[in-house]
C-alpha positions as CSV (number, residue, x, y, z in Angstrom):
1,X,21.1,3.2,-9.3
2,X,22.1,6.7,-10.4
3,X,19.0,7.0,-12.5
4,X,16.8,6.0,-9.6
5,X,18.6,8.4,-7.3
6,X,18.0,11.2,-9.8
7,X,14.3,10.3,-10.0
8,X,14.0,10.4,-6.2
9,X,15.5,13.9,-6.1
10,X,13.3,15.1,-8.9
11,X,10.1,13.8,-7.3
12,X,11.0,15.1,-3.9
13,X,11.7,18.6,-5.4
14,X,8.4,18.5,-7.2
15,X,6.7,17.6,-3.9
16,X,8.4,20.6,-2.1
17,X,7.5,23.0,-4.9
18,X,3.8,21.8,-4.9
19,X,3.6,22.1,-1.1
20,X,4.9,25.7,-1.3
21,X,2.7,26.6,-4.2
22,X,-0.5,25.1,-2.7
23,X,0.3,26.9,0.7
24,X,0.5,30.2,-1.1
25,X,-2.4,29.8,-3.6
26,X,-5.0,27.6,-2.0
27,X,-7.2,28.8,0.8
28,X,-7.2,26.3,3.7
29,X,-4.3,24.2,2.5
30,X,-2.1,25.6,5.3
31,X,-4.8,25.2,8.0
32,X,-3.9,22.8,10.8
33,X,-7.0,20.7,10.2
34,X,-6.1,20.2,6.5
35,X,-2.5,19.4,7.2
36,X,-3.6,16.8,9.8
37,X,-5.9,15.3,7.2
38,X,-3.0,15.4,4.7
39,X,-0.7,13.7,7.1
40,X,-3.2,10.9,7.9
41,X,-4.0,10.2,4.3
42,X,-0.3,10.3,3.3
43,X,0.6,7.9,6.1
44,X,-2.2,5.4,5.1
45,X,-1.1,5.5,1.4
46,X,2.5,5.1,2.5
47,X,1.8,2.0,4.6
48,X,0.0,0.4,1.7
49,X,2.8,1.6,-0.6
50,X,5.3,-0.3,1.5
51,X,3.2,-3.5,1.0
52,X,3.0,-2.9,-2.7
53,X,6.7,-2.2,-2.9
54,X,7.4,-5.7,-1.4
55,X,5.3,-7.2,-4.2
56,X,6.9,-5.2,-7.0
57,X,10.5,-5.5,-5.8
58,X,9.9,-9.3,-5.9
59,X,8.5,-9.0,-9.5
60,X,4.9,-9.3,-8.5
61,X,1.9,-7.1,-7.8
62,X,-1.1,-7.2,-5.4
63,X,-4.3,-5.7,-6.6
64,X,-6.2,-7.2,-3.7
65,X,-4.4,-5.1,-1.1
66,X,-7.2,-2.5,-0.6
67,X,-9.9,-5.2,-0.5
68,X,-7.9,-7.0,2.2
69,X,-7.5,-3.8,4.2
70,X,-11.2,-2.9,4.0
71,X,-12.8,-6.2,4.7
72,X,-10.4,-7.5,7.4
73,X,-10.7,-4.3,9.4
74,X,-14.4,-3.9,8.9
75,X,-14.8,-7.5,10.2
76,X,-12.6,-6.7,13.1
77,X,-14.7,-3.7,14.1
78,X,-17.9,-5.7,13.6
79,X,-16.7,-8.4,16.0
80,X,-15.4,-5.8,18.5
81,X,-18.7,-3.8,18.4
82,X,-20.5,-7.1,19.0
83,X,-18.7,-7.6,22.3
84,X,-15.6,-9.6,21.4
85,X,-12.4,-8.5,23.2
86,X,-10.3,-6.3,20.9
87,X,-7.3,-8.7,21.0
88,X,-9.4,-11.6,19.8
89,X,-11.1,-9.5,17.1
90,X,-7.6,-8.5,16.0
91,X,-6.4,-12.1,16.0
92,X,-9.4,-13.0,13.8
93,X,-8.7,-10.2,11.4
94,X,-5.0,-11.1,11.3
95,X,-5.9,-14.7,10.5
96,X,-8.1,-13.5,7.7
97,X,-5.3,-11.4,6.2
98,X,-2.8,-14.2,6.5
99,X,-5.2,-16.6,4.8
100,X,-5.6,-14.1,2.0
101,X,-1.9,-13.8,1.6
102,X,-1.4,-17.6,1.6
103,X,-4.0,-18.0,-1.1
104,X,-2.5,-15.2,-3.2
105,X,0.9,-16.7,-2.8
106,X,-0.2,-20.2,-3.7
107,X,-2.0,-19.1,-6.8
108,X,1.0,-17.1,-8.0
109,X,3.8,-19.5,-6.9
110,X,2.4,-23.0,-7.3
111,X,-0.6,-22.6,-9.6
112,X,1.4,-20.1,-11.6
113,X,-1.3,-17.7,-12.4
114,X,0.1,-14.3,-13.3
115,X,0.0,-12.1,-10.1
116,X,-1.9,-9.3,-11.8
117,X,-4.8,-11.7,-12.6
118,X,-4.7,-13.8,-9.4
119,X,-4.7,-10.8,-7.1
120,X,-7.3,-9.0,-9.2
121,X,-9.6,-12.0,-8.8
122,X,-8.9,-12.4,-5.1
123,X,-9.8,-8.7,-4.5
124,X,-13.2,-9.4,-6.0
125,X,-13.6,-12.6,-4.0
126,X,-12.6,-11.0,-0.7
127,X,-15.2,-8.2,-1.2
128,X,-17.9,-10.6,-2.2
129,X,-17.3,-13.0,0.7
130,X,-16.9,-10.1,3.1
131,X,-20.1,-8.4,2.1
132,X,-22.2,-11.6,2.0
133,X,-20.8,-13.4,5.1
134,X,-18.7,-11.2,7.4
135,X,-19.8,-7.5,7.1
136,X,-23.3,-7.1,5.8
137,X,-23.3,-3.2,6.0
138,X,-21.2,-0.7,4.0
139,X,-19.7,1.3,6.9
140,X,-18.6,0.0,10.3
141,X,-18.0,2.6,13.0
142,X,-15.6,2.6,16.0
143,X,-18.1,2.8,18.8
144,X,-15.7,2.9,21.7
145,X,-13.5,6.0,21.1
146,X,-12.2,5.9,24.7
147,X,-10.1,2.8,24.4
148,X,-6.4,2.6,23.7
149,X,-7.2,1.0,20.3
150,X,-8.7,4.3,19.0
151,X,-5.5,6.1,19.7
152,X,-3.6,4.1,17.0
153,X,-5.0,6.5,14.4
154,X,-6.0,9.5,16.3
155,X,-3.5,9.8,19.1
156,X,-0.2,11.7,19.2
157,X,3.2,11.1,20.7
158,X,5.3,14.2,21.5
159,X,3.0,16.1,19.1
160,X,3.6,13.7,16.2
161,X,0.3,12.1,14.9
162,X,0.2,8.3,15.4
163,X,-0.4,7.6,11.7
164,X,3.0,9.1,10.9
165,X,4.6,7.0,13.7
166,X,3.0,3.9,12.4
167,X,4.1,4.7,8.9
168,X,7.7,5.4,10.0
169,X,7.8,2.2,12.1
170,X,6.4,0.1,9.3
171,X,8.9,1.6,6.9
172,X,11.8,1.0,9.3
173,X,10.9,-2.6,9.8
174,X,10.4,-3.1,6.1
175,X,13.8,-1.5,5.4
176,X,15.6,-3.7,7.9
177,X,13.8,-6.7,6.5
178,X,14.8,-6.0,2.9
179,X,18.4,-4.9,3.8
180,X,19.6,-7.2,6.5
181,X,17.5,-10.4,6.6
182,X,17.9,-13.3,4.3
183,X,14.3,-13.4,3.1
184,X,14.5,-9.7,2.2
185,X,17.6,-10.3,0.1
186,X,15.8,-13.3,-1.4
187,X,13.0,-11.0,-2.6
188,X,15.5,-8.8,-4.3
189,X,17.1,-11.8,-5.9
190,X,13.8,-13.1,-7.1
191,X,12.9,-9.8,-8.6
192,X,16.3,-9.3,-10.3
193,X,16.3,-12.8,-12.0
194,X,13.9,-15.5,-10.9
195,X,15.7,-18.3,-12.8
196,X,19.1,-17.5,-11.3
197,X,17.5,-17.2,-7.9
198,X,16.0,-20.7,-8.3
199,X,19.2,-22.2,-9.6
200,X,21.3,-20.7,-6.7
201,X,19.0,-22.4,-4.1
202,X,16.6,-19.7,-3.1
203,X,13.2,-21.3,-2.3
204,X,11.4,-19.0,-4.6
205,X,7.9,-20.6,-4.2
206,X,7.7,-20.5,-0.5
207,X,9.3,-17.0,-0.6
208,X,6.4,-15.8,-2.9
209,X,3.9,-17.1,-0.3
210,X,5.7,-15.3,2.4
211,X,5.9,-12.2,0.3
212,X,2.1,-12.0,-0.1
213,X,1.4,-12.9,3.5
214,X,3.5,-9.9,4.5
215,X,1.7,-7.7,2.1
216,X,-1.7,-8.7,3.6
217,X,-0.5,-8.0,7.1
218,X,0.7,-4.6,6.1
219,X,-2.7,-4.0,4.5
220,X,-4.3,-4.9,7.9
221,X,-2.1,-2.4,9.7
222,X,-3.0,0.4,7.2
223,X,-6.7,-0.4,7.7
224,X,-6.5,-0.2,11.4
225,X,-4.7,3.3,11.1
226,X,-7.4,4.4,8.7
227,X,-10.4,3.2,10.8
228,X,-9.1,4.7,14.1
229,X,-8.2,7.9,12.3
230,X,-11.7,8.5,11.0
231,X,-13.6,6.3,13.4
232,X,-15.0,4.0,10.8
233,X,-14.2,1.6,7.9
234,X,-16.2,1.9,4.7
235,X,-16.1,-1.5,2.9
236,X,-16.7,0.3,-0.4
237,X,-13.0,1.4,-0.3
238,X,-12.5,-2.0,-2.0
239,X,-14.3,-0.7,-5.1
240,X,-12.4,2.6,-5.2
241,X,-9.4,3.6,-7.2
242,X,-7.2,3.6,-4.1
243,X,-5.1,0.6,-5.3
244,X,-4.1,2.7,-8.3
245,X,-2.9,5.5,-6.0
246,X,-0.8,3.0,-4.2
247,X,0.8,1.7,-7.4
248,X,1.3,5.3,-8.5
249,X,3.3,6.3,-5.4
250,X,5.5,3.2,-5.8
251,X,6.3,3.6,-9.5
252,X,6.5,7.4,-9.2
253,X,8.9,7.0,-6.3
254,X,11.3,5.0,-8.5
255,X,10.7,1.3,-7.8
256,X,11.1,-0.4,-11.2
257,X,8.3,-2.6,-12.4
258,X,10.9,-5.0,-13.8
259,X,11.6,-6.0,-10.2
260,X,14.8,-6.2,-8.0
261,X,15.2,-2.5,-7.7
262,X,14.3,0.3,-5.3
263,X,13.5,0.4,-1.6
264,X,11.5,2.1,1.1
265,X,13.0,5.5,0.5
266,X,11.3,5.5,-2.9
267,X,8.0,4.8,-1.3
268,X,8.4,7.7,1.1
269,X,9.2,10.1,-1.8
270,X,6.3,9.0,-3.9
271,X,4.0,9.2,-1.0
272,X,4.8,12.8,-0.2
273,X,4.2,13.9,-3.8
274,X,0.9,12.1,-4.4
275,X,-0.4,12.9,-0.9
276,X,0.2,16.7,-1.5
277,X,-1.3,16.4,-5.0
278,X,-4.4,14.6,-3.9
279,X,-5.0,17.1,-1.1
280,X,-4.5,20.0,-3.4
281,X,-7.0,18.7,-6.0
282,X,-9.5,18.1,-3.3
283,X,-9.3,21.7,-2.0
284,X,-9.5,23.0,-5.6
285,X,-12.8,21.0,-5.7
286,X,-11.9,19.1,-8.8
287,X,-14.4,16.5,-9.7
288,X,-13.7,12.8,-8.9
289,X,-13.6,12.2,-12.7
290,X,-11.0,14.9,-13.3
291,X,-8.9,13.8,-10.4
292,X,-8.9,10.2,-11.8
293,X,-7.9,11.5,-15.3
294,X,-5.0,13.5,-13.8
295,X,-3.8,10.5,-11.7
296,X,-4.1,8.2,-14.7
297,X,-2.0,10.5,-16.9
298,X,0.7,10.7,-14.1
299,X,0.7,6.9,-13.6
300,X,1.1,6.4,-17.4
301,X,3.9,8.9,-17.5
302,X,5.5,7.2,-14.5
303,X,5.3,3.8,-16.3
304,X,6.8,5.3,-19.4
305,X,9.7,6.8,-17.4
306,X,10.1,3.4,-15.6
307,X,10.3,1.7,-19.0
308,X,13.0,4.0,-20.1
309,X,15.1,3.9,-17.0
310,X,14.5,0.2,-16.2
311,X,14.2,-1.6,-19.6
312,X,12.8,-5.0,-19.5
313,X,15.0,-7.7,-21.0
314,X,13.7,-10.8,-22.9
315,X,13.1,-12.8,-19.7
316,X,11.2,-10.1,-17.9
317,X,9.0,-9.5,-21.0
318,X,7.7,-13.1,-20.7
319,X,4.1,-13.5,-19.9
320,X,3.3,-13.8,-16.3
321,X,6.3,-12.1,-14.7
322,X,4.0,-9.7,-12.8
């Protein structure tokens, strides 16, 4: 726990230093429009990070989270633009996300396919089905910007952008779930030692299904915030490297890949650092390739640090644990 606390403090200090450095050295970083963009992007990454944290704490991973986000929200906007009431379009998208979560959970828990392979394949399936059946175009726009729905990503409450409020609310609910509710404690138990959790009576297989359903619902929330913040949802986000940004903020924030460790605070700290870094690299006009190289190096370093601070025992080293 002490190691993780130190890692949080170090990452937070680096985030503060980067923010000050970019504010002084980069033209436009301190501009309100850029800070608003930073806040929106950080909040969306953070919401996705909360979902990924639920997976990793329970000794899993979900590589389909971005595909779920993109296709479910793009389908919802397609239905809404076609005349369907927003509440019904949302219900359809929610049903789609829940179905994805159930399939992921069943594949991991009952078929016993390693989560990294099951969710990778599901991400490809979601995109393929979405593009061929649900959303034939790449980008779907929010056509009615006057409705209350549009305010979810673009509105403000007491001067605070709504994406930040949604991020905070999602984080608070996830914190309460993990800390005080029995299923949340079960997830920690499964991540810490699956065999012991099973022996002590924790319904590990149904809990895995619940775990992936929650992740998919959180992905839908993140997608709604993204779509209403920029007035569109591009389905090609499913093909981007965004999922690696999400994993990066979780691991960098201090949540151990061996499972059973970390919490929502780690996600917040990792989100701050990566959000500031990505925004700074964009202003510096670094190419997409260079940005990916830098992010890859940081992710690799974070995994090495995680391996040192959270060594995997013989059981966690077994094939298929994540």
